[in-house]
HTML snippet that shows the backbone in 3Dmol.js (N, CA, C, O; Angstrom):
<script src="https://3Dmol.org/build/3Dmol-min.js"></script>
<div id="view" style="width:600px;height:400px;position:relative"></div>
<script>
const pdb = `
ATOM      1  N   MET A   1     -38.504  57.934 -20.471  1.00  0.00           N
ATOM      2  CA  MET A   1     -37.217  57.971 -21.129  1.00  0.00           C
ATOM      3  C   MET A   1     -37.152  59.138 -22.110  1.00  0.00           C
ATOM      4  O   MET A   1     -36.116  59.786 -22.256  1.00  0.00           O
ATOM      5  N   THR A   2     -38.261  59.390 -22.772  1.00  0.00           N
ATOM      6  CA  THR A   2     -38.303  60.492 -23.713  1.00  0.00           C
ATOM      7  C   THR A   2     -38.145  61.834 -22.991  1.00  0.00           C
ATOM      8  O   THR A   2     -37.471  62.739 -23.482  1.00  0.00           O
ATOM      9  N   LEU A   3     -38.777  61.947 -21.820  1.00  0.00           N
ATOM     10  CA  LEU A   3     -38.659  63.191 -21.063  1.00  0.00           C
ATOM     11  C   LEU A   3     -37.234  63.418 -20.580  1.00  0.00           C
ATOM     12  O   LEU A   3     -36.779  64.560 -20.509  1.00  0.00           O
ATOM     13  N   ILE A   4     -36.534  62.360 -20.252  1.00  0.00           N
ATOM     14  CA  ILE A   4     -35.136  62.491 -19.846  1.00  0.00           C
ATOM     15  C   ILE A   4     -34.302  63.003 -21.015  1.00  0.00           C
ATOM     16  O   ILE A   4     -33.452  63.876 -20.840  1.00  0.00           O
ATOM     17  N   ALA A   5     -34.540  62.470 -22.188  1.00  0.00           N
ATOM     18  CA  ALA A   5     -33.807  62.912 -23.376  1.00  0.00           C
ATOM     19  C   ALA A   5     -34.144  64.363 -23.725  1.00  0.00           C
ATOM     20  O   ALA A   5     -33.261  65.126 -24.118  1.00  0.00           O
ATOM     21  N   ILE A   6     -35.402  64.742 -23.584  1.00  0.00           N
ATOM     22  CA  ILE A   6     -35.792  66.122 -23.855  1.00  0.00           C
ATOM     23  C   ILE A   6     -35.113  67.075 -22.875  1.00  0.00           C
ATOM     24  O   ILE A   6     -34.624  68.134 -23.267  1.00  0.00           O
ATOM     25  N   GLY A   7     -35.087  66.693 -21.604  1.00  0.00           N
ATOM     26  CA  GLY A   7     -34.423  67.528 -20.604  1.00  0.00           C
ATOM     27  C   GLY A   7     -32.940  67.662 -20.877  1.00  0.00           C
ATOM     28  O   GLY A   7     -32.373  68.745 -20.740  1.00  0.00           O
ATOM     29  N   PHE A   8     -32.310  66.563 -21.264  1.00  0.00           N
ATOM     30  CA  PHE A   8     -30.882  66.590 -21.574  1.00  0.00           C
ATOM     31  C   PHE A   8     -30.613  67.488 -22.780  1.00  0.00           C
ATOM     32  O   PHE A   8     -29.648  68.252 -22.787  1.00  0.00           O
ATOM     33  N   GLY A   9     -31.455  67.396 -23.785  1.00  0.00           N
ATOM     34  CA  GLY A   9     -31.314  68.252 -24.962  1.00  0.00           C
ATOM     35  C   GLY A   9     -31.569  69.716 -24.638  1.00  0.00           C
ATOM     36  O   GLY A   9     -30.934  70.603 -25.209  1.00  0.00           O
ATOM     37  N   ALA A  10     -32.497  69.969 -23.722  1.00  0.00           N
ATOM     38  CA  ALA A  10     -32.796  71.350 -23.336  1.00  0.00           C
ATOM     39  C   ALA A  10     -31.598  72.015 -22.682  1.00  0.00           C
ATOM     40  O   ALA A  10     -31.385  73.215 -22.857  1.00  0.00           O
ATOM     41  N   VAL A  11     -30.814  71.253 -21.933  1.00  0.00           N
ATOM     42  CA  VAL A  11     -29.607  71.807 -21.316  1.00  0.00           C
ATOM     43  C   VAL A  11     -28.659  72.308 -22.393  1.00  0.00           C
ATOM     44  O   VAL A  11     -28.120  73.409 -22.281  1.00  0.00           O
ATOM     45  N   PHE A  12     -28.452  71.515 -23.432  1.00  0.00           N
ATOM     46  CA  PHE A  12     -27.565  71.925 -24.516  1.00  0.00           C
ATOM     47  C   PHE A  12     -28.119  73.140 -25.263  1.00  0.00           C
ATOM     48  O   PHE A  12     -27.387  74.088 -25.547  1.00  0.00           O
ATOM     49  N   VAL A  13     -29.402  73.106 -25.574  1.00  0.00           N
ATOM     50  CA  VAL A  13     -30.007  74.195 -26.331  1.00  0.00           C
ATOM     51  C   VAL A  13     -29.928  75.503 -25.550  1.00  0.00           C
ATOM     52  O   VAL A  13     -29.559  76.539 -26.105  1.00  0.00           O
ATOM     53  N   LEU A  14     -30.273  75.459 -24.273  1.00  0.00           N
ATOM     54  CA  LEU A  14     -30.243  76.682 -23.471  1.00  0.00           C
ATOM     55  C   LEU A  14     -28.831  77.227 -23.310  1.00  0.00           C
ATOM     56  O   LEU A  14     -28.623  78.439 -23.371  1.00  0.00           O
ATOM     57  N   SER A  15     -27.861  76.342 -23.106  1.00  0.00           N
ATOM     58  CA  SER A  15     -26.488  76.836 -22.929  1.00  0.00           C
ATOM     59  C   SER A  15     -25.940  77.409 -24.239  1.00  0.00           C
ATOM     60  O   SER A  15     -25.253  78.430 -24.215  1.00  0.00           O
ATOM     61  N   PHE A  16     -26.223  76.783 -25.366  1.00  0.00           N
ATOM     62  CA  PHE A  16     -25.764  77.327 -26.645  1.00  0.00           C
ATOM     63  C   PHE A  16     -26.490  78.621 -26.994  1.00  0.00           C
ATOM     64  O   PHE A  16     -25.896  79.520 -27.590  1.00  0.00           O
ATOM     65  N   TRP A  17     -27.754  78.724 -26.635  1.00  0.00           N
ATOM     66  CA  TRP A  17     -28.515  79.934 -26.863  1.00  0.00           C
ATOM     67  C   TRP A  17     -27.932  81.090 -26.053  1.00  0.00           C
ATOM     68  O   TRP A  17     -27.776  82.198 -26.566  1.00  0.00           O
ATOM     69  N   LEU A  18     -27.612  80.827 -24.791  1.00  0.00           N
ATOM     70  CA  LEU A  18     -26.985  81.846 -23.957  1.00  0.00           C
ATOM     71  C   LEU A  18     -25.608  82.216 -24.482  1.00  0.00           C
ATOM     72  O   LEU A  18     -25.223  83.385 -24.466  1.00  0.00           O
ATOM     73  N   SER A  19     -24.879  81.237 -24.941  1.00  0.00           N
ATOM     74  CA  SER A  19     -23.553  81.490 -25.494  1.00  0.00           C
ATOM     75  C   SER A  19     -23.644  82.402 -26.719  1.00  0.00           C
ATOM     76  O   SER A  19     -22.877  83.356 -26.845  1.00  0.00           O
ATOM     77  N   ALA A  20     -24.568  82.110 -27.607  1.00  0.00           N
ATOM     78  CA  ALA A  20     -24.726  82.934 -28.813  1.00  0.00           C
ATOM     79  C   ALA A  20     -25.184  84.339 -28.467  1.00  0.00           C
ATOM     80  O   ALA A  20     -24.704  85.312 -29.050  1.00  0.00           O
ATOM     81  N   GLY A  21     -26.097  84.453 -27.534  1.00  0.00           N
ATOM     82  CA  GLY A  21     -26.590  85.768 -27.135  1.00  0.00           C
ATOM     83  C   GLY A  21     -25.512  86.610 -26.469  1.00  0.00           C
ATOM     84  O   GLY A  21     -25.411  87.811 -26.718  1.00  0.00           O
ATOM     85  N   THR A  22     -24.714  85.982 -25.627  1.00  0.00           N
ATOM     86  CA  THR A  22     -23.630  86.704 -24.956  1.00  0.00           C
ATOM     87  C   THR A  22     -22.560  87.111 -25.951  1.00  0.00           C
ATOM     88  O   THR A  22     -22.063  88.236 -25.912  1.00  0.00           O
ATOM     89  N   GLY A  23     -22.212  86.211 -26.828  1.00  0.00           N
ATOM     90  CA  GLY A  23     -21.214  86.532 -27.843  1.00  0.00           C
ATOM     91  C   GLY A  23     -21.659  87.654 -28.751  1.00  0.00           C
ATOM     92  O   GLY A  23     -20.858  88.510 -29.126  1.00  0.00           O
ATOM     93  N   LYS A  24     -22.933  87.656 -29.108  1.00  0.00           N
ATOM     94  CA  LYS A  24     -23.460  88.699 -29.988  1.00  0.00           C
ATOM     95  C   LYS A  24     -23.527  90.041 -29.251  1.00  0.00           C
ATOM     96  O   LYS A  24     -23.220  91.084 -29.827  1.00  0.00           O
ATOM     97  N   ALA A  25     -23.930  90.009 -27.981  1.00  0.00           N
ATOM     98  CA  ALA A  25     -24.084  91.246 -27.222  1.00  0.00           C
ATOM     99  C   ALA A  25     -22.736  91.901 -26.912  1.00  0.00           C
ATOM    100  O   ALA A  25     -22.606  93.124 -26.962  1.00  0.00           O
ATOM    101  N   THR A  26     -21.733  91.072 -26.592  1.00  0.00           N
ATOM    102  CA  THR A  26     -20.429  91.636 -26.236  1.00  0.00           C
ATOM    103  C   THR A  26     -19.522  91.803 -27.444  1.00  0.00           C
ATOM    104  O   THR A  26     -18.552  92.559 -27.385  1.00  0.00           O
ATOM    105  N   GLY A  27     -19.811  91.131 -28.510  1.00  0.00           N
ATOM    106  CA  GLY A  27     -18.954  91.177 -29.689  1.00  0.00           C
ATOM    107  C   GLY A  27     -17.697  90.351 -29.531  1.00  0.00           C
ATOM    108  O   GLY A  27     -16.762  90.471 -30.322  1.00  0.00           O
ATOM    109  N   SER A  28     -17.675  89.514 -28.512  1.00  0.00           N
ATOM    110  CA  SER A  28     -16.495  88.693 -28.237  1.00  0.00           C
ATOM    111  C   SER A  28     -16.910  87.226 -28.220  1.00  0.00           C
ATOM    112  O   SER A  28     -17.796  86.824 -27.466  1.00  0.00           O
ATOM    113  N   SER A  29     -16.256  86.442 -29.060  1.00  0.00           N
ATOM    114  CA  SER A  29     -16.582  85.021 -29.091  1.00  0.00           C
ATOM    115  C   SER A  29     -16.082  84.317 -27.834  1.00  0.00           C
ATOM    116  O   SER A  29     -16.672  83.328 -27.400  1.00  0.00           O
ATOM    117  N   LEU A  30     -15.000  84.821 -27.251  1.00  0.00           N
ATOM    118  CA  LEU A  30     -14.468  84.223 -26.024  1.00  0.00           C
ATOM    119  C   LEU A  30     -15.461  84.391 -24.877  1.00  0.00           C
ATOM    120  O   LEU A  30     -15.674  83.460 -24.101  1.00  0.00           O
ATOM    121  N   ALA A  31     -16.062  85.561 -24.769  1.00  0.00           N
ATOM    122  CA  ALA A  31     -17.066  85.781 -23.725  1.00  0.00           C
ATOM    123  C   ALA A  31     -18.264  84.863 -23.947  1.00  0.00           C
ATOM    124  O   ALA A  31     -18.839  84.348 -22.988  1.00  0.00           O
ATOM    125  N   GLY A  32     -18.638  84.659 -25.194  1.00  0.00           N
ATOM    126  CA  GLY A  32     -19.739  83.748 -25.494  1.00  0.00           C
ATOM    127  C   GLY A  32     -19.427  82.320 -25.115  1.00  0.00           C
ATOM    128  O   GLY A  32     -20.273  81.614 -24.566  1.00  0.00           O
ATOM    129  N   VAL A  33     -18.204  81.892 -25.410  1.00  0.00           N
ATOM    130  CA  VAL A  33     -17.790  80.527 -25.061  1.00  0.00           C
ATOM    131  C   VAL A  33     -17.774  80.343 -23.555  1.00  0.00           C
ATOM    132  O   VAL A  33     -18.273  79.339 -23.048  1.00  0.00           O
ATOM    133  N   LEU A  34     -17.208  81.298 -22.836  1.00  0.00           N
ATOM    134  CA  LEU A  34     -17.156  81.191 -21.376  1.00  0.00           C
ATOM    135  C   LEU A  34     -18.557  81.189 -20.771  1.00  0.00           C
ATOM    136  O   LEU A  34     -18.849  80.399 -19.873  1.00  0.00           O
ATOM    137  N   ALA A  35     -19.416  82.067 -21.262  1.00  0.00           N
ATOM    138  CA  ALA A  35     -20.796  82.101 -20.755  1.00  0.00           C
ATOM    139  C   ALA A  35     -21.510  80.787 -21.063  1.00  0.00           C
ATOM    140  O   ALA A  35     -22.269  80.285 -20.234  1.00  0.00           O
ATOM    141  N   GLY A  36     -21.275  80.240 -22.229  1.00  0.00           N
ATOM    142  CA  GLY A  36     -21.899  78.965 -22.591  1.00  0.00           C
ATOM    143  C   GLY A  36     -21.413  77.825 -21.720  1.00  0.00           C
ATOM    144  O   GLY A  36     -22.209  76.985 -21.300  1.00  0.00           O
ATOM    145  N   LEU A  37     -20.115  77.781 -21.441  1.00  0.00           N
ATOM    146  CA  LEU A  37     -19.572  76.714 -20.591  1.00  0.00           C
ATOM    147  C   LEU A  37     -20.082  76.819 -19.156  1.00  0.00           C
ATOM    148  O   LEU A  37     -20.436  75.817 -18.536  1.00  0.00           O
ATOM    149  N   ILE A  38     -20.113  78.044 -18.641  1.00  0.00           N
ATOM    150  CA  ILE A  38     -20.627  78.236 -17.281  1.00  0.00           C
ATOM    151  C   ILE A  38     -22.103  77.867 -17.218  1.00  0.00           C
ATOM    152  O   ILE A  38     -22.539  77.181 -16.294  1.00  0.00           O
ATOM    153  N   ALA A  39     -22.865  78.323 -18.201  1.00  0.00           N
ATOM    154  CA  ALA A  39     -24.294  77.994 -18.232  1.00  0.00           C
ATOM    155  C   ALA A  39     -24.505  76.494 -18.372  1.00  0.00           C
ATOM    156  O   ALA A  39     -25.385  75.923 -17.728  1.00  0.00           O
ATOM    157  N   PHE A  40     -23.698  75.858 -19.216  1.00  0.00           N
ATOM    158  CA  PHE A  40     -23.831  74.406 -19.382  1.00  0.00           C
ATOM    159  C   PHE A  40     -23.558  73.684 -18.072  1.00  0.00           C
ATOM    160  O   PHE A  40     -24.294  72.772 -17.695  1.00  0.00           O
ATOM    161  N   GLY A  41     -22.504  74.088 -17.383  1.00  0.00           N
ATOM    162  CA  GLY A  41     -22.177  73.446 -16.107  1.00  0.00           C
ATOM    163  C   GLY A  41     -23.273  73.624 -15.074  1.00  0.00           C
ATOM    164  O   GLY A  41     -23.639  72.671 -14.387  1.00  0.00           O
ATOM    165  N   LEU A  42     -23.795  74.826 -14.958  1.00  0.00           N
ATOM    166  CA  LEU A  42     -24.855  75.085 -13.981  1.00  0.00           C
ATOM    167  C   LEU A  42     -26.150  74.374 -14.346  1.00  0.00           C
ATOM    168  O   LEU A  42     -26.800  73.773 -13.490  1.00  0.00           O
ATOM    169  N   LEU A  43     -26.518  74.446 -15.611  1.00  0.00           N
ATOM    170  CA  LEU A  43     -27.753  73.775 -16.034  1.00  0.00           C
ATOM    171  C   LEU A  43     -27.655  72.263 -15.913  1.00  0.00           C
ATOM    172  O   LEU A  43     -28.617  71.607 -15.515  1.00  0.00           O
ATOM    173  N   MET A  44     -26.493  71.706 -16.257  1.00  0.00           N
ATOM    174  CA  MET A  44     -26.329  70.258 -16.150  1.00  0.00           C
ATOM    175  C   MET A  44     -26.363  69.812 -14.690  1.00  0.00           C
ATOM    176  O   MET A  44     -26.938  68.773 -14.367  1.00  0.00           O
ATOM    177  N   ALA A  45     -25.753  70.592 -13.819  1.00  0.00           N
ATOM    178  CA  ALA A  45     -25.798  70.249 -12.390  1.00  0.00           C
ATOM    179  C   ALA A  45     -27.228  70.297 -11.869  1.00  0.00           C
ATOM    180  O   ALA A  45     -27.648  69.409 -11.127  1.00  0.00           O
ATOM    181  N   ALA A  46     -27.979  71.327 -12.253  1.00  0.00           N
ATOM    182  CA  ALA A  46     -29.371  71.429 -11.824  1.00  0.00           C
ATOM    183  C   ALA A  46     -30.215  70.297 -12.410  1.00  0.00           C
ATOM    184  O   ALA A  46     -31.073  69.738 -11.726  1.00  0.00           O
ATOM    185  N   TYR A  47     -29.970  69.965 -13.668  1.00  0.00           N
ATOM    186  CA  TYR A  47     -30.725  68.881 -14.316  1.00  0.00           C
ATOM    187  C   TYR A  47     -30.434  67.533 -13.649  1.00  0.00           C
ATOM    188  O   TYR A  47     -31.349  66.749 -13.394  1.00  0.00           O
ATOM    189  N   LEU A  48     -29.169  67.274 -13.373  1.00  0.00           N
ATOM    190  CA  LEU A  48     -28.817  66.002 -12.726  1.00  0.00           C
ATOM    191  C   LEU A  48     -29.357  65.922 -11.306  1.00  0.00           C
ATOM    192  O   LEU A  48     -29.746  64.848 -10.847  1.00  0.00           O
ATOM    193  N   ALA A  49     -29.383  67.051 -10.609  1.00  0.00           N
ATOM    194  CA  ALA A  49     -29.968  67.062  -9.266  1.00  0.00           C
ATOM    195  C   ALA A  49     -31.465  66.752  -9.330  1.00  0.00           C
ATOM    196  O   ALA A  49     -31.975  65.962  -8.535  1.00  0.00           O
ATOM    197  N   ALA A  50     -32.158  67.374 -10.271  1.00  0.00           N
ATOM    198  CA  ALA A  50     -33.589  67.101 -10.427  1.00  0.00           C
ATOM    199  C   ALA A  50     -33.833  65.655 -10.841  1.00  0.00           C
ATOM    200  O   ALA A  50     -34.789  65.029 -10.383  1.00  0.00           O
ATOM    201  N   LEU A  51     -32.983  65.132 -11.694  1.00  0.00           N
ATOM    202  CA  LEU A  51     -33.116  63.741 -12.124  1.00  0.00           C
ATOM    203  C   LEU A  51     -32.872  62.782 -10.956  1.00  0.00           C
ATOM    204  O   LEU A  51     -33.556  61.765 -10.834  1.00  0.00           O
ATOM    205  N   ALA A  52     -31.913  63.099 -10.111  1.00  0.00           N
ATOM    206  CA  ALA A  52     -31.640  62.257  -8.937  1.00  0.00           C
ATOM    207  C   ALA A  52     -32.813  62.284  -7.965  1.00  0.00           C
ATOM    208  O   ALA A  52     -33.164  61.255  -7.389  1.00  0.00           O
ATOM    209  N   ILE A  53     -33.418  63.444  -7.780  1.00  0.00           N
ATOM    210  CA  ILE A  53     -34.585  63.541  -6.890  1.00  0.00           C
ATOM    211  C   ILE A  53     -35.740  62.718  -7.453  1.00  0.00           C
ATOM    212  O   ILE A  53     -36.416  62.009  -6.708  1.00  0.00           O
ATOM    213  N   TRP A  54     -35.970  62.809  -8.760  1.00  0.00           N
ATOM    214  CA  TRP A  54     -37.042  62.040  -9.385  1.00  0.00           C
ATOM    215  C   TRP A  54     -36.773  60.530  -9.274  1.00  0.00           C
ATOM    216  O   TRP A  54     -37.677  59.748  -8.978  1.00  0.00           O
ATOM    217  N   LEU A  55     -35.526  60.141  -9.517  1.00  0.00           N
ATOM    218  CA  LEU A  55     -35.175  58.722  -9.448  1.00  0.00           C
ATOM    219  C   LEU A  55     -35.341  58.179  -8.041  1.00  0.00           C
ATOM    220  O   LEU A  55     -35.828  57.064  -7.853  1.00  0.00           O
ATOM    221  N   ARG A  56     -34.940  58.956  -7.063  1.00  0.00           N
ATOM    222  CA  ARG A  56     -35.090  58.539  -5.670  1.00  0.00           C
ATOM    223  C   ARG A  56     -36.567  58.346  -5.321  1.00  0.00           C
ATOM    224  O   ARG A  56     -36.928  57.359  -4.681  1.00  0.00           O
ATOM    225  N   ALA A  57     -37.410  59.274  -5.735  1.00  0.00           N
ATOM    226  CA  ALA A  57     -38.840  59.166  -5.460  1.00  0.00           C
ATOM    227  C   ALA A  57     -39.442  57.962  -6.167  1.00  0.00           C
ATOM    228  O   ALA A  57     -40.294  57.273  -5.605  1.00  0.00           O
ATOM    229  N   THR A  58     -39.010  57.705  -7.389  1.00  0.00           N
ATOM    230  CA  THR A  58     -39.525  56.562  -8.138  1.00  0.00           C
ATOM    231  C   THR A  58     -39.115  55.248  -7.488  1.00  0.00           C
ATOM    232  O   THR A  58     -39.940  54.348  -7.332  1.00  0.00           O
ATOM    233  N   LEU A  59     -37.855  55.134  -7.111  1.00  0.00           N
ATOM    234  CA  LEU A  59     -37.391  53.905  -6.468  1.00  0.00           C
ATOM    235  C   LEU A  59     -38.041  53.707  -5.108  1.00  0.00           C
ATOM    236  O   LEU A  59     -38.369  52.584  -4.724  1.00  0.00           O
ATOM    237  N   ARG A  60     -38.224  54.795  -4.387  1.00  0.00           N
ATOM    238  CA  ARG A  60     -38.875  54.683  -3.079  1.00  0.00           C
ATOM    239  C   ARG A  60     -40.320  54.213  -3.237  1.00  0.00           C
ATOM    240  O   ARG A  60     -40.797  53.388  -2.459  1.00  0.00           O
ATOM    241  N   SER A  61     -41.004  54.734  -4.232  1.00  0.00           N
ATOM    242  CA  SER A  61     -42.375  54.317  -4.492  1.00  0.00           C
ATOM    243  C   SER A  61     -42.419  52.836  -4.855  1.00  0.00           C
ATOM    244  O   SER A  61     -43.312  52.115  -4.410  1.00  0.00           O
ATOM    245  N   PHE A  62     -41.458  52.379  -5.662  1.00  0.00           N
ATOM    246  CA  PHE A  62     -41.408  50.974  -6.038  1.00  0.00           C
ATOM    247  C   PHE A  62     -41.186  50.092  -4.814  1.00  0.00           C
ATOM    248  O   PHE A  62     -41.854  49.072  -4.641  1.00  0.00           O
ATOM    249  N   VAL A  63     -40.250  50.493  -3.975  1.00  0.00           N
ATOM    250  CA  VAL A  63     -39.929  49.683  -2.792  1.00  0.00           C
ATOM    251  C   VAL A  63     -41.109  49.644  -1.828  1.00  0.00           C
ATOM    252  O   VAL A  63     -41.367  48.613  -1.206  1.00  0.00           O
ATOM    253  N   GLU A  64     -41.824  50.754  -1.701  1.00  0.00           N
ATOM    254  CA  GLU A  64     -42.936  50.799  -0.753  1.00  0.00           C
ATOM    255  C   GLU A  64     -44.191  50.098  -1.262  1.00  0.00           C
ATOM    256  O   GLU A  64     -44.966  49.579  -0.458  1.00  0.00           O
ATOM    257  N   THR A  65     -44.409  50.070  -2.559  1.00  0.00           N
ATOM    258  CA  THR A  65     -45.664  49.519  -3.068  1.00  0.00           C
ATOM    259  C   THR A  65     -45.500  48.156  -3.741  1.00  0.00           C
ATOM    260  O   THR A  65     -46.197  47.206  -3.386  1.00  0.00           O
ATOM    261  N   TYR A  66     -44.607  48.055  -4.687  1.00  0.00           N
ATOM    262  CA  TYR A  66     -44.543  46.841  -5.498  1.00  0.00           C
ATOM    263  C   TYR A  66     -43.659  45.751  -4.917  1.00  0.00           C
ATOM    264  O   TYR A  66     -43.947  44.567  -5.093  1.00  0.00           O
ATOM    265  N   LEU A  67     -42.602  46.122  -4.237  1.00  0.00           N
ATOM    266  CA  LEU A  67     -41.686  45.111  -3.712  1.00  0.00           C
ATOM    267  C   LEU A  67     -42.358  44.183  -2.703  1.00  0.00           C
ATOM    268  O   LEU A  67     -42.156  42.972  -2.788  1.00  0.00           O
ATOM    269  N   PRO A  68     -43.147  44.688  -1.752  1.00  0.00           N
ATOM    270  CA  PRO A  68     -43.843  43.755  -0.846  1.00  0.00           C
ATOM    271  C   PRO A  68     -44.786  42.804  -1.581  1.00  0.00           C
ATOM    272  O   PRO A  68     -44.895  41.633  -1.215  1.00  0.00           O
ATOM    273  N   GLN A  69     -45.464  43.300  -2.610  1.00  0.00           N
ATOM    274  CA  GLN A  69     -46.355  42.434  -3.382  1.00  0.00           C
ATOM    275  C   GLN A  69     -45.570  41.353  -4.108  1.00  0.00           C
ATOM    276  O   GLN A  69     -45.990  40.197  -4.156  1.00  0.00           O
ATOM    277  N   LEU A  70     -44.424  41.733  -4.675  1.00  0.00           N
ATOM    278  CA  LEU A  70     -43.600  40.741  -5.370  1.00  0.00           C
ATOM    279  C   LEU A  70     -43.065  39.686  -4.413  1.00  0.00           C
ATOM    280  O   LEU A  70     -43.040  38.500  -4.743  1.00  0.00           O
ATOM    281  N   LEU A  71     -42.641  40.110  -3.237  1.00  0.00           N
ATOM    282  CA  LEU A  71     -42.143  39.149  -2.250  1.00  0.00           C
ATOM    283  C   LEU A  71     -43.255  38.221  -1.769  1.00  0.00           C
ATOM    284  O   LEU A  71     -43.029  37.030  -1.555  1.00  0.00           O
ATOM    285  N   GLU A  72     -44.443  38.766  -1.602  1.00  0.00           N
ATOM    286  CA  GLU A  72     -45.569  37.937  -1.187  1.00  0.00           C
ATOM    287  C   GLU A  72     -45.892  36.884  -2.252  1.00  0.00           C
ATOM    288  O   GLU A  72     -46.145  35.726  -1.920  1.00  0.00           O
ATOM    289  N   GLN A  73     -45.885  37.272  -3.502  1.00  0.00           N
ATOM    290  CA  GLN A  73     -46.134  36.323  -4.585  1.00  0.00           C
ATOM    291  C   GLN A  73     -45.040  35.261  -4.646  1.00  0.00           C
ATOM    292  O   GLN A  73     -45.313  34.087  -4.896  1.00  0.00           O
ATOM    293  N   LEU A  74     -43.818  35.682  -4.418  1.00  0.00           N
ATOM    294  CA  LEU A  74     -42.708  34.722  -4.414  1.00  0.00           C
ATOM    295  C   LEU A  74     -42.847  33.718  -3.280  1.00  0.00           C
ATOM    296  O   LEU A  74     -42.592  32.530  -3.478  1.00  0.00           O
ATOM    297  N   LEU A  75     -43.240  34.165  -2.113  1.00  0.00           N
ATOM    298  CA  LEU A  75     -43.446  33.245  -0.996  1.00  0.00           C
ATOM    299  C   LEU A  75     -44.597  32.274  -1.268  1.00  0.00           C
ATOM    300  O   LEU A  75     -44.525  31.106  -0.885  1.00  0.00           O
ATOM    301  N   LEU A  76     -45.653  32.750  -1.924  1.00  0.00           N
ATOM    302  CA  LEU A  76     -46.753  31.857  -2.281  1.00  0.00           C
ATOM    303  C   LEU A  76     -46.292  30.786  -3.263  1.00  0.00           C
ATOM    304  O   LEU A  76     -46.681  29.624  -3.146  1.00  0.00           O
ATOM    305  N   ILE A  77     -45.489  31.163  -4.201  1.00  0.00           N
ATOM    306  CA  ILE A  77     -44.963  30.193  -5.168  1.00  0.00           C
ATOM    307  C   ILE A  77     -44.078  29.176  -4.455  1.00  0.00           C
ATOM    308  O   ILE A  77     -44.161  27.978  -4.727  1.00  0.00           O
ATOM    309  N   LEU A  78     -43.239  29.647  -3.553  1.00  0.00           N
ATOM    310  CA  LEU A  78     -42.365  28.724  -2.818  1.00  0.00           C
ATOM    311  C   LEU A  78     -43.163  27.759  -1.950  1.00  0.00           C
ATOM    312  O   LEU A  78     -42.787  26.595  -1.821  1.00  0.00           O
ATOM    313  N   GLU A  79     -44.263  28.225  -1.351  1.00  0.00           N
ATOM    314  CA  GLU A  79     -45.113  27.339  -0.554  1.00  0.00           C
ATOM    315  C   GLU A  79     -45.754  26.256  -1.423  1.00  0.00           C
ATOM    316  O   GLU A  79     -45.972  25.137  -0.959  1.00  0.00           O
ATOM    317  N   GLN A  80     -46.053  26.584  -2.670  1.00  0.00           N
ATOM    318  CA  GLN A  80     -46.656  25.601  -3.566  1.00  0.00           C
ATOM    319  C   GLN A  80     -45.617  24.618  -4.089  1.00  0.00           C
ATOM    320  O   GLN A  80     -45.937  23.456  -4.341  1.00  0.00           O
ATOM    321  N   VAL A  81     -44.391  25.065  -4.252  1.00  0.00           N
ATOM    322  CA  VAL A  81     -43.344  24.215  -4.816  1.00  0.00           C
ATOM    323  C   VAL A  81     -42.736  23.301  -3.755  1.00  0.00           C
ATOM    324  O   VAL A  81     -42.271  22.210  -4.086  1.00  0.00           O
ATOM    325  N   ALA A  82     -42.727  23.713  -2.503  1.00  0.00           N
ATOM    326  CA  ALA A  82     -42.080  22.929  -1.436  1.00  0.00           C
ATOM    327  C   ALA A  82     -42.635  21.509  -1.324  1.00  0.00           C
ATOM    328  O   ALA A  82     -41.842  20.571  -1.252  1.00  0.00           O
ATOM    329  N   PRO A  83     -43.958  21.299  -1.306  1.00  0.00           N
ATOM    330  CA  PRO A  83     -44.447  19.904  -1.235  1.00  0.00           C
ATOM    331  C   PRO A  83     -44.049  19.073  -2.462  1.00  0.00           C
ATOM    332  O   PRO A  83     -43.775  17.879  -2.341  1.00  0.00           O
ATOM    333  N   LEU A  84     -44.017  19.697  -3.628  1.00  0.00           N
ATOM    334  CA  LEU A  84     -43.606  18.971  -4.831  1.00  0.00           C
ATOM    335  C   LEU A  84     -42.153  18.559  -4.731  1.00  0.00           C
ATOM    336  O   LEU A  84     -41.776  17.468  -5.158  1.00  0.00           O
ATOM    337  N   ARG A  85     -41.350  19.424  -4.173  1.00  0.00           N
ATOM    338  CA  ARG A  85     -39.926  19.121  -4.049  1.00  0.00           C
ATOM    339  C   ARG A  85     -39.698  17.972  -3.062  1.00  0.00           C
ATOM    340  O   ARG A  85     -38.801  17.153  -3.260  1.00  0.00           O
ATOM    341  N   GLU A  86     -40.502  17.912  -2.008  1.00  0.00           N
ATOM    342  CA  GLU A  86     -40.354  16.837  -1.023  1.00  0.00           C
ATOM    343  C   GLU A  86     -40.742  15.482  -1.613  1.00  0.00           C
ATOM    344  O   GLU A  86     -40.159  14.460  -1.251  1.00  0.00           O
ATOM    345  N   THR A  87     -41.720  15.466  -2.516  1.00  0.00           N
ATOM    346  CA  THR A  87     -42.116  14.193  -3.097  1.00  0.00           C
ATOM    347  C   THR A  87     -41.095  13.672  -4.102  1.00  0.00           C
ATOM    348  O   THR A  87     -41.023  12.470  -4.357  1.00  0.00           O
ATOM    349  N   ILE A  88     -40.323  14.560  -4.659  1.00  0.00           N
ATOM    350  CA  ILE A  88     -39.293  14.125  -5.620  1.00  0.00           C
ATOM    351  C   ILE A  88     -38.140  13.594  -4.831  1.00  0.00           C
ATOM    352  O   ILE A  88     -37.141  13.164  -5.409  1.00  0.00           O
TER     353      ILE A  88
END
`;
const viewer = $3Dmol.createViewer("view");
viewer.addModel(pdb, "pdb");
viewer.setStyle({}, {cartoon: {color: "spectrum"}});
viewer.zoomTo();
viewer.render();
</script>
């Protein structure tokens, strides 16, 4: 979670840094604002794409490794509870 927040903050820092550098180099605040907005949009799109790829890999790993184990444990519990339920 901390790495996600750091990545999100890095997008803002990099886009504002580019905005300030462009504005200073051109002497135009409008050019700086436009460069910052374009950079923010591109960086945010790239960050969200990377985050989606990471999330997909994490969920796939969970489904392939832990979900079968959880289902197996659940079936074992149900097998133990079924005779108790019949006696009640």
